[in-house]
C-alpha positions in Angstrom: 116.3 121.0 118.5 117.3 120.7 114.9 114.3 122.0 112.9 114.1 119.0 110.6 114.1 116.6 113.6 111.5 118.8 115.3 109.3 118.7 112.2 109.6 114.9 112.0 108.8 114.5 115.7 105.7 116.7 115.4 104.1 114.6 112.6 100.4 114.0 113.1 97.7 112.6 110.8 95.2 115.2 109.5 91.7 114.1 108.6 89.9 117.4 108.2 91.1 119.9 105.6 90.2 123.4 104.6 88.7 123.6 101.1 91.6 125.8 99.8 93.3 124.1 96.9 96.9 123.0 97.1 98.8 125.3 94.6 100.3 123.6 91.6 103.7 124.9 92.5 103.4 123.2 95.9 102.4 119.9 94.3 105.4 120.0 92.0 107.7 121.0 94.9 106.4 118.1 97.0 106.8 115.5 94.2 110.2 117.0 93.4 111.2 116.4 97.0 109.9 112.9 96.8 112.1 112.2 93.8 115.2 112.9 95.8 114.5 110.1 98.2 116.9 107.2 98.3 116.2 104.6 95.6 117.7 101.2 94.9 120.3 101.5 92.2 118.6 104.6 90.8 115.7 102.4 89.7 113.0 105.0 90.9 110.4 102.3 90.6 107.4 104.4 91.5 104.8 106.8 90.1 102.3 109.1 91.8 98.9 110.1 90.6 97.5 113.4 91.7 93.7 113.2 92.0 91.6 116.4 92.4 88.4 115.4 90.5 85.5 115.2 93.0 83.9 112.1 91.5 87.2 110.1 91.5 87.8 111.1 95.1 84.3 110.0 96.0 84.8 106.6 94.5 88.2 106.2 96.2 86.6 107.3 99.5 84.1 104.5 99.1 86.9 102.0 98.3 88.7 103.1 101.4 85.7 102.2 103.6 83.8 105.5 103.5 86.7 107.7 104.8 85.1 111.1 104.1 88.5 112.9 104.3 89.5 111.1 101.1 86.5 112.8 99.3 86.9 116.1 101.1 90.6 116.7 100.9 91.6 119.1 98.0 94.4 116.7 96.8 94.7 113.0 96.9 98.1 111.4 95.9 98.0 107.8 94.9 101.4 106.3 95.3 102.2 103.3 93.0 105.0 100.8 92.8 105.9 101.0 89.1 108.0 98.5 87.1 106.2 99.4 83.8 108.7 102.2 83.2 111.6 99.8 83.8 110.1 97.4 81.3 110.1 100.1 78.7 113.7 101.0 79.5 114.7 97.3 79.1 112.8 97.0 75.8 114.6 100.2 74.5 117.9 98.2 75.0 116.7 94.9 73.6 116.3 93.2 77.0 113.4 91.3 78.4 112.9 92.4 82.0 113.0 89.7 84.7 109.8 90.9 86.5 109.0 87.6 88.3 111.3 88.0 91.2 110.5 88.8 94.8 113.5 91.2 94.8 112.1 93.4 92.0 108.7 93.5 93.8 110.4 94.5 97.1 112.5 97.2 95.3 109.4 98.8 93.8 107.5 98.7 97.1 110.3 100.1 99.1 111.1 102.8 96.6 107.5 104.2 96.6 107.4 104.1 100.4 110.6 106.1 100.6 109.4 108.6 98.0 106.1 109.1 99.7 107.6 109.8 103.1 109.8 112.4 101.6 106.7 114.0 100.1 104.9 113.9 103.5 107.8 115.7 105.2 107.9 118.2 102.3 104.2 118.9 102.5 104.3 119.4 106.3 107.3 121.8 105.9 105.0 123.9 103.6 102.3 124.1 106.2 100.1 121.4 104.8 98.9 118.3 106.5 98.7 114.7 105.3 97.3 111.3 106.2 98.1 108.0 104.5 95.2 105.9 103.1 96.0 102.2 103.1 92.3 101.6 102.7 92.5 101.9 98.9 93.9 98.4 99.0 90.4 97.2 99.9 89.7 97.0 96.2 92.7 97.6 94.0 90.9 96.3 90.9 88.5 99.2 91.2 91.4 101.7 91.8 93.2 100.2 88.8 90.1 100.7 86.6 89.4 104.2 87.9 93.0 105.5 87.5 93.8 103.6 84.3 96.8 101.8 85.9 98.8 99.6 83.4 100.4 96.2 84.0 103.5 96.1 86.3 102.1 98.9 88.4 100.1 98.6 91.6 98.8 101.3 94.0 100.4 100.9 97.5 98.5 103.7 99.4 96.9 107.0 99.0 97.8 110.3 100.8 95.4 113.1 101.5 97.0 116.5 101.3 95.7 119.9 102.3 95.6 122.7 104.8 94.7 121.4 108.2 91.3 122.4 109.6 91.4 120.6 113.0 93.4 120.5 116.2 95.3 117.3 116.2 97.4 115.7 118.9 100.5 113.6 118.4 99.9 109.9 118.9 102.6 108.4 121.1 104.9 105.8 119.6 106.5 102.8 121.1 109.3 103.5 123.6 112.7 103.8 121.9 114.0 100.8 123.7 111.3 98.7 122.0 112.6 99.4 118.5 116.3 100.3 119.0 118.6 97.3 119.3 122.3 97.5 119.6 124.7 95.2 117.8 122.3 92.3 117.7 118.5 91.8 117.9 117.4 91.4 121.5 113.8 90.0 121.8 114.0 90.3 125.5 113.4 94.0 125.1 109.9 93.6 123.8 107.8 92.5 126.8 108.7 95.5 128.9 108.3 97.9 126.0 104.8 96.5 125.1 103.7 96.7 128.7 104.9 100.3 129.0 103.3 101.2 125.7 100.0 99.6 126.5 99.7 101.9 129.5 100.7 105.0 127.5 98.1 104.2 124.8 95.3 103.4 127.3 95.9 106.8 129.0 96.1 108.5 125.6 92.8 107.0 124.4 91.0 107.8 127.6 92.1 111.4 127.6 91.4 111.8 123.9 87.9 110.4 124.0 86.8 111.5 127.5 86.9 107.9 128.8 84.9 106.4 125.9 87.8 104.4 124.6 89.6 102.1 126.9 92.0 99.8 124.9 95.7 99.1 124.6 98.1 98.8 121.7 98.6 95.1 122.1 94.8 94.5 122.2 94.5 96.4 118.9 97.3 94.4 117.3 95.7 91.2 118.4 92.4 92.1 116.9 94.1 93.3 113.7 96.2 90.3 113.1 93.7 87.7 114.3 92.7 86.9 110.7 94.0 87.5 107.2 93.2 90.8 105.6 92.7 91.6 101.8 93.4 88.0 100.9 92.7 88.8 97.2 95.9 90.8 96.9 98.1 87.9 95.7 95.8 87.2 92.8 95.5 90.9 92.0 99.2 91.3 91.9 99.5 88.4 89.5 96.9 90.0 87.3 99.0 93.1 87.2 102.1 91.2 86.1 103.8 90.7 89.4 104.1 86.9 89.0 106.6 86.3 91.8 108.1 82.9 91.0 111.6 83.3 92.5 
């Protein structure tokens, strides 16, 4: 198999890291690779904050719901959607930036996700492991205060980076037929794919936990989407200057 495809297909989340620091040249190589991700109209509407300070990581671990690997990893990258730099570029040319559109918000959010995934692949190619931390969105006001984040910037997720210190299996994904449509979207593909994936995940959880966990993917999704999560986010984004009016 092509080595790049093989690397991608062997991705796994790492939640236990050796204490060895990530060398500065690796950090710069990883972020340099992130910068080469596709970006809408060369906007590059993202920034990344490298956090190594133990106290900052401790606070961020608490924000993320007590995820100890956030505190223990040698390097935490906080990936931010960033229109602040674009605002400065506009001001430099005598233009007031139109920051109140859904399009600009989506551009920034997509840009940072693409860059972060490039970084994840680059890190894994260097023998490092990663895990995304969406839990920092539990309290973005605290993250904003802690990391001195300016208006028109918001943290989208964190990413623990370090040398893996655990065996880790690969979590199965949905069957390809459940996500790959041809020519037009075909909703009739989903019921069979969900049924098949439920069985795969139940077997996976049973084997991984010695029978202590007996659930399916659809059960987990039903529990997750039963009620709204992080309802404060709309107001927080408005506070940060993302006043989406059109």
